N, C-alpha and C positions, 0 to 999 in steps of 0.2 A: 150195264151201269158200273160194274167193278173195273171194266177195262177202260172206260171213260175217266173214271177217276185216277187211275194209274197214269193214263196219258196227260191228263192235266197237271198232275204234281211235276211231271218232267218236261213240261212246256216252257220255254223261256218267259212267255207272257203271263203265265200263271203260278210257275212253281216258285221255289225259294231262292230266287235269283235277282240281281239287280236290275233285270231287264222286265220285271214284273209291271204288268200294266199300270198298276196303281202306286207304283213306287214314286217317292218324291227323293229330291236332293236335299241333303242335310249337311250341315257343317257343324262338327262337335269339337268343343275345345275342354279339354281334361283340366283338373285343378292346377296341374304343373304347367299348364300352358301349351302343351302339344295339341295341334290341330288336326283332325281328321275330316276329310270330305268322303261322303258316301252316298250312294243311291240305294234305297230300301232300308230304312232304320231298323227293321226287325231282323233282317238279315245281319246287319252290322252288329248288333246287339248278340246274335248267336255267335258270330264269329270272334266276338271280343268278351265273351262273358267273364273271362278271368279279371276283367278291368271294373267289373260291376260290384257295388255293395251288396246287392242282393241278387235275386232271380232274374232272367230275362223278362219274365211275366211282369214282376215288380216294376222294372225299368221301362217297359212298354206302357204299362198302364199309368204311370205317373204323369 
């Protein structure tokens, strides 16, 4: 089971990647008007944590 979990986290269909099987496409506009297009919002939030007012979890749950 441990090995299966390790492999799942590295798979492009199930890991923290834009290609995650449940990922959706998003268009995000910042208050200053800059536009970002991404696939997999949670992954984008992790990569741009410095732009958030709070934590990734707070942004994800909002």
